[in-house]
Each structure stands twice: as C-alpha cells, then as structure tokens.
C-alpha positions, 0 to 999 in steps of 0.5 A: 680909847684909841682906834687900835684898842677899838679895832682889836676889841672888834676883831676878836668878835666878842659875845658882849662888847662894853664901851665906855665913852668910845668916841673920846679922843677920836676925830670925826673920821674915826667916829664915823668909822666906829659908828658904821662898825657898831651899827652892824655889830651882831652881838650884845653891845652896851655903851656909854656915850655923851654923843647923841648923834653917835647913839642915834646911829648905833643904838636900838635900845636905851637904858636910862639911869634916873634916881638909882633906877633903870628904865628901859626904852626901845629905839635910838636916842631921839626915840627915847627922848620922844617916848620919855616926854610922852610918858612923863606928860601922861604921868604928870596928868595922872599925878595931878588928877590923883592929887585933885581927887585926894584934896577933894576927898580930904576936904569932904571928910573934914567938912562932913565927917561929923555931920548928919548920918547920911553925910557921915556915911558918905565921908566914911566911904570916901575915906575908904576910897582914899585908903585904897588909893594910897594902898594901891600906890600913888603916881609919883611926881615927875622929877626932871633932870637937873638943868644947867645954864652956862654963860659967857659974859658980854665981851664988848666990840672990837672993830675988824679985823680981829685976827689976820693970817697972812701967807702963814706956813708952819712945821715943827722942825726942819726935819718934819714936813709942813703942817700948813702952807700959805694960809690966808684968812681973817676971823672976827667977832662974828666968826663961828667956825668948826675945824674938821679933819683927821687927827694930825692934820693940824686943827689944834696946831692952828689954834695954838698958832692963833693964840701965839703959843706957836710961831709961824715958820713963814708969814705973819699973824696979826692980832688986835691989840685989845683982843682977849682969847679964851682957849679950852683944850683937853689938858686944861684940867691938868693945870688946876691946883688939885689941893684947892677947892673950886672956890679957893682956886677961882678966888685965887685966879680972880682976886678982884672978886672979893665976896665968896657968895658972888664967886659961889654963884659964878661956880654954881652956874656951871653945875658945881654946888654945895660941898662940890665947891669946897671939896679939893679939886682932886676929889671931883670927877673928870666932868666936874673938873671940866666945869671948873675950867669952863667957869675959869674960862668964862670969868676971863671975859674973852672976845674969842673962844677957841674950844678944842674938844670941849665935850670930852667928859661932859654929859649930854645935859652939860653939852646942851648947856654949852651949846646954848651958851655959845649961841648966846655969846657975843664974840667969835668962836672956833671949835674942834670937836668930834660931836656932830650935834654940837657942831650942827648947833653952833657952827656957821662955817665948816673949815676942813684942815687937810693936806697942809691947807684949809678949805671951806666946806660949802654944805653943813656938817651932816653933809660932811658926815655923809661925805666921810661915810662914802669915803669909808665905804669906798675904802672898804670896797677897794680892800 
C-alpha cells in the first residue's frame, strides 16, 4: 500500500475504512503522517497491523482473535496487553481453585461413598455439587500464545575497524543526482545503528554499498578480510526455491549439516514446525517464508547483520523474538525499519540519511518521532 492509495482512501471520507498492514513499505515520515490522520478519523476504522507503536497511536479498541474466537478490549494496544494479563491471571486463579475443589470432592467420594450412612450422604452431596459445577461450565485453562526464540549464533571476534567508509560519494549514473557525498564513518562489531530518513534518501543504497553490491562513485570502502555480512531485505523471499520444502532448501544451502533432525531443530526455532517444514515453500504464507529467510540468514553465522525492513509480514510475537535475538547477538547491526518499537528495542544510535549525507541524531527514536510530528504539523499549518 502506498501513500497515494492511502491518501485516496482518506480523501473520499468513507463510512468504514478497512486497512490491512497499511504501514508496510512506508518510511517513518509516512507512518507518522498516517498515524496523525487516522487518530483523528471520525468514522469506523478497522485495521490489521503488526506495529505496536502505530496501534497505540490510532486504536481505541482491540479485537483479539484467539483459538477461533474474538475477544474485545477497550483502549490502545498497551492497555489491551495490561487488561489481558490481568484477566488471564484471574482466570488461572479461578481455574486452579476449581480444579482443587474437583480433586478434593472426587477423593472424598472415592473414600467415603461406600462408608457409613452419614459419610455416604455427605459423599452424595459432594457428587451433586460436582455435577452442578460441571453443568454450569468450568473455567478453561489459559492457553498462551505460541512463543518463538530466534537465535543468531556466536560469530567470534574481529579487531576494529571492521568496515571503513572513506570520503565516499555515490550516484547511480552520470545523469542522476548524488545520493551521497563525502561520507566518512566506521562500523565495528559493537555497532547498533538504525538508519532513518524518507524513502529515496538512500538507506537501502547505503547497505548495498557496504555489502559491495554497489561501488562508490568516489572514495573507498575498506572491509576486514574475514568479515561475514548477513543482509535481510524485502525481496529476499523471491530468492527462495518455491518447489522445495524449507527442510530441502536449507539442506541444499548448508550441505555440511547432514542430519535432517538437526536441520529440523534449526528451522523449528524460527516457528516452522511439523508439516510446514516439508511442504513446498510456495504453499507457505508470506510470514512463514520470511521465517525461512531468517533461518537461512542465521545459519550463515554472520559477524554483521544488515536488516532492511525485516518486520514486513511478521506478526507482533515474531518481531519481539527478532528483537530479543538482535539484542543477544554478539556482532554488529545496521537496521532500516519503519517500526519505532523495534528501533527503540535494538538501536543504540540513530543515523539520519537525508540531503546527500548522514548525521547522527543525538536523542532517541521517540524524540525523532516527535520531530517528524512537529514537521508534519508545520507543513499542514503552511498549507
């Protein structure tokens, strides 16, 4: 979905607006603009989104689809999480109390059901009480959401500098303007950077330059001879062999792993289990294909992770697992993402790509979001 499609949908002022992952493929500027527009939308809005920050800014109610049932909560996403935790805690207390009562009554009935007349009457009374409890409906045990635990394996140490960018300028052709001019910086295994800026400013281009997929127009990029870089990008799923299963694809990519059970464990860590591992990749959902890509990426054992919009097609639980894995990773990381929450979780520095250069943002990502809001408000005022 593009800004053009979204603007057109808002312009016609529909009675009901249905949006499915509207922030996918938007930059942070556009996400902030859309959040501002939708937060003041006066009619019915129903949206699906994996961005917790976006849901917090837009939603007044949350509908949770769980075990084929819909549960309704008031408030934004954070309030939903808090309320759900409280309700499930109370539900489990009630469930445990009921189970204790049932166990106690069954034991009493078994011991004294054939005893003296007095004890037998008491046992019959407890049996009736038990039947009433069951007939009125027992509290169900809380079934937790499936959790994932991603992992990027230990990568070993490489002495700095790992990558040096020296006086680098770049443009795609002689007839196009420069994307960058005179860049100077270095990145090491302790680098944790989020690249932000509008679409077209050169965030993905910078990662391609660092990978060596593009060559500088001027200047030089020096890389340590032993560094391994793992790059995730939005089109990585297009490189998968769709007729192979995830298991076959991974066995083909990593022939050193001979045992299928070992590979099954690796794939299973990324949320692909059972039949999903042996079904053709073309039959998987977009989110499941992304998980195959993450399994492939981690199995390369990289020293540096270059992640370009890794949250597209991932659900909230998978994004949280990715964030935890990045924080536990020993190597360096450069991230391009429109997900403010993921950036807040994993980035130690914010670099703004804009106007042919890169500048370091001196505050956190939430302050950068406020900066974008004020810029949008200023533009609206000018109009």
